[in-house]
C-alpha positions as CSV (number, residue, x, y, z in Angstrom):
1,X,11.7,0.2,-94.3
2,X,10.5,-3.2,-93.2
3,X,14.1,-4.3,-92.8
4,X,14.8,-1.4,-90.5
5,X,11.8,-2.2,-88.3
6,X,13.0,-5.9,-88.0
7,X,16.5,-4.8,-87.0
8,X,15.0,-2.4,-84.3
9,X,12.8,-5.2,-82.9
10,X,15.8,-7.6,-82.7
11,X,17.9,-4.9,-81.0
12,X,15.1,-4.4,-78.3
13,X,14.8,-8.2,-77.8
14,X,18.6,-8.4,-77.4
15,X,18.7,-5.5,-74.9
16,X,15.9,-7.1,-72.9
17,X,17.7,-10.5,-72.8
18,X,21.0,-8.9,-71.7
19,X,19.2,-6.8,-69.0
20,X,17.5,-9.9,-67.6
21,X,20.8,-11.8,-67.6
22,X,22.6,-9.0,-65.7
23,X,19.7,-8.6,-63.2
24,X,19.6,-12.4,-62.4
25,X,23.4,-12.4,-62.1
26,X,23.5,-9.5,-59.7
27,X,20.6,-11.1,-57.8
28,X,22.5,-14.4,-57.4
29,X,25.6,-12.8,-55.9
30,X,26.0,-13.1,-52.1
31,X,25.2,-10.1,-50.0
32,X,27.9,-8.3,-48.1
33,X,26.7,-6.9,-44.8
34,X,28.5,-4.0,-43.2
35,X,28.4,-3.9,-39.4
36,X,29.0,-1.2,-36.8
37,X,32.2,-1.6,-34.7
38,X,31.7,-1.7,-30.9
39,X,34.5,-1.0,-28.4
40,X,34.1,-2.3,-24.8
41,X,33.9,0.4,-22.2
42,X,34.8,0.6,-18.5
43,X,31.7,1.8,-16.6
44,X,29.6,1.3,-13.5
45,X,26.7,-1.1,-13.8
46,X,23.8,-1.6,-11.4
47,X,20.8,-3.8,-11.6
48,X,17.6,-2.4,-10.2
49,X,13.9,-3.4,-10.0
50,X,10.9,-1.1,-9.7
51,X,8.0,-1.9,-7.4
52,X,4.6,-0.4,-7.9
53,X,2.5,0.5,-4.9
54,X,1.0,3.3,-2.7
55,X,1.8,5.6,0.1
56,X,-0.1,4.6,3.2
57,X,-0.1,5.5,6.9
58,X,1.5,2.9,9.1
59,X,-1.6,2.7,11.3
60,X,-5.0,3.8,10.1
61,X,-7.5,3.5,12.9
62,X,-11.3,3.1,12.3
63,X,-13.3,4.7,15.1
64,X,-16.4,2.8,15.9
65,X,-19.3,3.4,18.4
66,X,-19.7,1.5,21.7
67,X,-23.5,1.6,21.4
68,X,-26.1,1.3,18.6
69,X,-28.2,4.3,17.7
70,X,-28.6,7.3,15.4
71,X,-25.9,9.9,14.9
72,X,-27.1,13.2,16.3
73,X,-23.9,15.2,15.9
74,X,-20.6,15.0,14.0
75,X,-17.8,17.3,15.1
76,X,-15.1,16.5,12.5
77,X,-14.6,16.3,8.8
78,X,-11.9,14.8,6.6
79,X,-8.7,16.8,6.9
80,X,-9.2,17.9,10.5
81,X,-6.5,17.2,13.1
82,X,-7.8,15.5,16.3
83,X,-6.2,14.6,19.6
84,X,-6.7,11.4,21.5
85,X,-10.0,11.7,23.6
86,X,-11.5,14.5,21.4
87,X,-15.3,14.0,20.8
88,X,-15.8,12.9,17.2
89,X,-19.5,12.4,17.2
90,X,-22.6,11.9,19.5
91,X,-25.1,9.1,19.2
92,X,-28.8,9.2,20.1
93,X,-29.9,6.0,21.6
94,X,-33.0,4.2,20.2
95,X,-34.1,2.3,23.3
96,X,-35.3,-1.3,23.3
97,X,-38.9,-1.5,24.5
98,X,-38.3,-4.6,26.6
99,X,-35.2,-3.1,28.3
100,X,-37.0,0.2,28.8
101,X,-40.0,-1.4,30.5
102,X,-37.7,-3.4,32.8
103,X,-35.8,-0.3,33.7
104,X,-39.1,1.6,34.5
105,X,-40.3,-1.3,36.7
106,X,-37.0,-1.3,38.5
107,X,-37.3,2.4,39.3
108,X,-40.8,2.0,40.6
109,X,-39.8,-0.9,42.8
110,X,-36.8,1.0,44.1
111,X,-39.1,4.0,45.0
112,X,-41.5,1.7,46.9
113,X,-38.7,0.0,48.7
114,X,-37.2,3.5,49.6
115,X,-40.6,4.7,51.0
116,X,-40.9,1.6,53.1
117,X,-37.4,1.9,54.4
118,X,-37.8,5.6,55.2
119,X,-41.1,4.9,57.1
120,X,-39.4,2.1,59.1
121,X,-36.4,4.3,59.9
122,X,-38.6,7.2,61.1
123,X,-40.6,4.9,63.3
124,X,-37.5,3.3,64.8
125,X,-36.1,6.8,65.4
126,X,-39.1,7.6,67.7
127,X,-38.9,4.2,69.4
128,X,-35.2,4.6,70.0
129,X,-35.8,8.0,71.7
130,X,-38.3,6.2,74.0
131,X,-35.8,3.4,74.5
132,X,-38.3,0.9,73.3
133,X,-35.9,-0.7,70.8
134,X,-32.2,-1.4,70.9
135,X,-29.5,0.6,69.2
136,X,-28.8,-2.4,67.0
137,X,-32.3,-2.4,65.6
138,X,-32.1,1.3,64.8
139,X,-28.8,0.8,63.0
140,X,-30.3,-2.0,60.9
141,X,-33.2,0.2,59.7
142,X,-30.7,3.0,59.0
143,X,-28.6,0.7,56.8
144,X,-31.8,-0.5,55.0
145,X,-32.7,3.1,54.3
146,X,-29.2,3.9,52.8
147,X,-29.4,0.7,50.7
148,X,-32.9,1.7,49.4
149,X,-31.6,5.2,48.5
150,X,-28.6,3.7,46.7
151,X,-30.8,1.2,44.8
152,X,-33.1,4.0,43.6
153,X,-30.2,6.0,42.3
154,X,-28.8,2.9,40.5
155,X,-32.2,2.1,39.0
156,X,-32.6,5.7,37.8
157,X,-29.1,5.6,36.3
158,X,-29.9,2.3,34.5
159,X,-33.1,3.8,33.2
160,X,-31.2,6.8,31.9
161,X,-28.6,4.6,30.1
162,X,-31.3,2.5,28.5
163,X,-33.4,5.5,27.3
164,X,-30.7,8.0,26.4
165,X,-27.4,6.1,26.7
166,X,-26.1,8.6,29.2
167,X,-25.3,7.9,32.8
168,X,-26.5,10.6,35.2
169,X,-23.6,9.9,37.6
170,X,-20.9,9.9,34.9
171,X,-22.2,11.8,31.9
172,X,-18.7,12.8,30.7
173,X,-17.8,9.1,30.1
174,X,-21.1,8.3,28.3
175,X,-21.0,5.6,25.6
176,X,-22.9,8.0,23.3
177,X,-19.8,10.1,23.0
178,X,-17.6,8.7,20.2
179,X,-14.0,9.8,21.0
180,X,-10.8,9.7,19.0
181,X,-8.6,6.8,20.1
182,X,-5.4,8.2,18.7
183,X,-3.9,11.6,17.8
184,X,-3.8,12.2,14.0
185,X,-5.4,13.4,10.8
186,X,-9.0,12.5,10.0
187,X,-8.9,10.7,6.6
188,X,-12.5,9.9,6.1
189,X,-15.9,10.4,7.7
190,X,-18.2,7.9,5.9
191,X,-21.4,8.7,7.8
192,X,-23.7,11.7,8.2
193,X,-26.0,13.1,10.9
194,X,-29.1,10.9,11.0
195,X,-27.3,7.7,9.9
196,X,-28.0,4.6,11.9
197,X,-24.9,3.0,13.5
198,X,-24.3,-0.3,15.3
199,X,-21.7,-1.3,17.8
200,X,-19.1,-4.0,17.1
201,X,-20.1,-7.5,18.2
202,X,-19.4,-11.1,17.5
203,X,-21.5,-11.1,14.2
204,X,-20.7,-7.6,13.0
205,X,-17.6,-5.3,12.7
206,X,-19.7,-2.3,13.6
207,X,-20.1,1.0,11.8
208,X,-17.1,3.2,11.1
209,X,-17.6,6.7,12.3
210,X,-14.2,8.1,11.1
211,X,-10.8,6.9,10.0
212,X,-7.8,8.6,11.7
213,X,-4.1,8.1,11.0
214,X,-0.7,9.6,12.0
215,X,0.4,11.1,8.7
216,X,3.9,11.7,10.0
217,X,4.4,7.9,10.1
218,X,4.1,6.7,6.5
219,X,5.1,3.5,4.7
220,X,5.4,2.4,1.1
221,X,3.4,-0.8,0.4
222,X,4.1,-2.5,-2.9
223,X,4.5,-5.9,-4.6
224,X,7.5,-7.6,-6.1
225,X,7.6,-10.6,-8.5
226,X,8.8,-14.0,-7.1
227,X,11.8,-14.0,-9.5
228,X,13.3,-11.0,-7.7
229,X,12.0,-11.3,-4.1
230,X,15.0,-13.5,-3.3
231,X,17.4,-10.6,-4.1
232,X,15.7,-8.3,-1.6
233,X,16.5,-8.1,2.1
234,X,15.2,-6.2,5.1
235,X,17.2,-2.9,5.5
236,X,17.8,-2.3,1.8
237,X,17.3,1.4,0.8
238,X,14.6,2.4,-1.7
239,X,14.0,5.5,-3.7
240,X,10.3,6.4,-3.8
241,X,8.9,8.5,-6.7
242,X,5.3,9.8,-6.2
243,X,3.2,10.2,-9.3
244,X,1.4,13.3,-8.0
245,X,4.7,14.9,-7.0
246,X,7.1,14.3,-10.0
247,X,9.8,16.6,-8.6
248,X,9.9,14.8,-5.2
249,X,12.2,11.9,-4.4
250,X,11.7,10.1,-1.1
251,X,14.1,7.8,0.7
252,X,12.8,4.6,2.4
253,X,14.1,1.4,3.9
254,X,12.6,-2.1,3.5
255,X,11.0,-3.2,6.8
256,X,9.1,-6.3,5.9
257,X,9.0,-8.9,3.1
258,X,5.9,-11.1,3.1
259,X,6.7,-14.7,3.8
260,X,3.8,-15.8,1.6
261,X,3.0,-14.8,-1.9
262,X,-0.3,-14.1,-3.5
263,X,-1.3,-15.0,-7.1
264,X,-2.0,-11.9,-9.3
265,X,-2.9,-12.4,-13.0
266,X,-1.3,-15.8,-12.9
267,X,2.0,-14.6,-11.3
268,X,3.1,-14.9,-7.7
269,X,3.9,-11.6,-6.0
270,X,5.1,-10.7,-2.5
271,X,4.1,-7.7,-0.5
272,X,6.9,-5.3,0.5
273,X,6.7,-2.6,3.2
274,X,9.2,0.2,3.6
275,X,9.5,3.0,6.1
276,X,9.5,6.4,4.4
277,X,11.5,9.4,5.6
278,X,9.3,12.4,5.0
279,X,11.3,15.7,4.5
280,X,10.3,18.6,6.7
281,X,7.6,20.8,5.0
282,X,6.5,18.0,2.6
283,X,2.8,17.1,2.8
284,X,1.9,13.6,1.6
285,X,-1.6,12.2,1.3
286,X,-2.7,8.6,1.9
287,X,-3.3,6.6,-1.2
288,X,-0.7,8.4,-3.5
289,X,0.4,6.0,-6.2
290,X,4.2,5.6,-6.0
291,X,7.1,3.5,-7.5
292,X,10.0,2.3,-5.5
293,X,13.4,1.7,-7.1
294,X,15.6,-0.9,-5.3
295,X,19.2,-1.6,-6.4
296,X,19.6,-5.4,-6.5
297,X,23.3,-5.5,-7.4
298,X,26.2,-3.2,-8.5
299,X,29.6,-3.4,-10.1
300,X,31.9,-0.4,-10.3
301,X,34.6,0.3,-12.9
302,X,34.1,-3.0,-14.9
303,X,34.5,-3.8,-18.6
304,X,31.1,-3.8,-20.3
305,X,29.6,-4.1,-23.7
306,X,26.1,-3.4,-25.1
307,X,23.8,-6.4,-24.6
308,X,22.8,-6.2,-28.3
309,X,26.3,-7.5,-29.4
310,X,26.1,-10.6,-27.1
311,X,24.8,-13.9,-28.4
312,X,23.3,-16.5,-26.0
313,X,23.5,-20.2,-26.5
314,X,22.2,-22.3,-23.6
315,X,24.3,-21.3,-20.6
316,X,27.1,-19.8,-22.8
317,X,27.6,-16.3,-24.1
318,X,29.5,-15.2,-27.2
319,X,30.6,-12.1,-29.1
320,X,32.0,-11.7,-32.6
321,X,35.5,-10.3,-32.5
322,X,37.0,-8.5,-35.5
323,X,39.9,-10.6,-36.8
324,X,40.6,-8.9,-40.2
325,X,39.7,-5.3,-40.8
326,X,41.4,-5.1,-44.3
327,X,39.1,-7.5,-46.0
328,X,35.8,-6.4,-47.5
329,X,33.6,-7.0,-45.6
330,X,35.6,-7.2,-42.3
331,X,36.1,-10.7,-40.9
332,X,34.7,-11.6,-37.4
333,X,35.4,-14.7,-35.3
334,X,33.0,-16.1,-32.6
335,X,34.5,-15.7,-29.2
336,X,33.2,-17.1,-25.9
337,X,33.0,-14.7,-22.9
338,X,32.0,-14.8,-19.3
339,X,29.4,-12.2,-18.3
340,X,28.3,-10.6,-15.0
341,X,25.4,-8.3,-14.1
342,X,23.3,-6.4,-16.6
343,X,21.3,-3.2,-16.3
344,X,19.2,-4.2,-19.4
345,X,21.3,-2.1,-21.7
346,X,24.9,-2.9,-20.9
347,X,26.3,-6.1,-19.5
348,X,29.5,-6.8,-17.6
349,X,32.2,-8.9,-19.3
350,X,34.4,-10.7,-16.8
351,X,36.7,-12.5,-19.2
352,X,37.1,-13.4,-22.9
353,X,37.9,-10.0,-24.4
354,X,40.1,-6.9,-23.7
355,X,39.1,-3.2,-23.7
356,X,40.9,-2.8,-27.0
357,X,38.9,-5.6,-28.7
358,X,36.7,-4.5,-31.6
359,X,33.4,-6.2,-31.7
360,X,30.7,-6.7,-34.4
361,X,27.6,-4.6,-33.7
362,X,24.3,-4.2,-35.6
363,X,24.2,-4.2,-39.4
364,X,24.6,-0.7,-41.0
365,X,24.1,-1.6,-44.7
366,X,24.3,-4.3,-47.3
367,X,26.4,-4.5,-50.5
368,X,26.5,-7.0,-53.3
């Protein structure tokens, strides 16, 4: 019994030793990698870049008051269509006390002067009838009366402007009436009735009553990286996709490329503007986020391979060409090639291989 147990133990030790030896031997053998086979294809390749930006009106005009005061009436709201000259709002003047006092004093002086001129003229009229004074003296008093009447009218007009901002002689052209300066769509009305507004001056841009733009004249405004700006040119076509309208594709043309870049997150970018062709019946809104695709280069009917099979070494490019398919594994030789444009997936091959050449692709499996 004991002898049988010893024999069993030695058999187990021997099996373990043999198994370990076989495992280490298999582990030390070189791995054989099986690769996919790639055949070059003739195709069209284009290189494009995508610019991020927004849809904006070409000219957005901010309407500002010509006088300071308080808004007493607003006649439009965002989304309304206005014509040039339409009244957008009315402003109530808050008069300056010093200017108001001066205007009142001017009116009083003008009335006194008018009363004096009228008395003189009436007296000279009687004297002229009695032939006591000359016609020339009479004409002088008559001119003085007319001037006094004109001065009173001007003084009252100035008083009205200071107090109410409205000229009595030309109320339709009052500075208190804020009018649209262009024909277009009202984009925003940032003020309310009762809001205080100030006119534009040397030290202040003034209060914006409303923003108006022609929504039939839109542009795409985006940015491009400095590495690609040199490949763009004025007149190049763009395809615009709008995030809010996924089924809509707009055509545009590059109009301007900024001559100076701006630093954004450590990278220099240049502003691009493109004129958009808006199809009939399509309504776009200012501020829509959009992407513009611009084709930088293109090659038609060229030999191309997937970029994943190309190896780069400095300024040179290589592929691995199958030289022996009968061996296991297949044998591949390193071959230099000349490449062209790439779309990020496939790359043009100008020379170095033929269409019938079989290339090494990515590993499929490994065998020992």
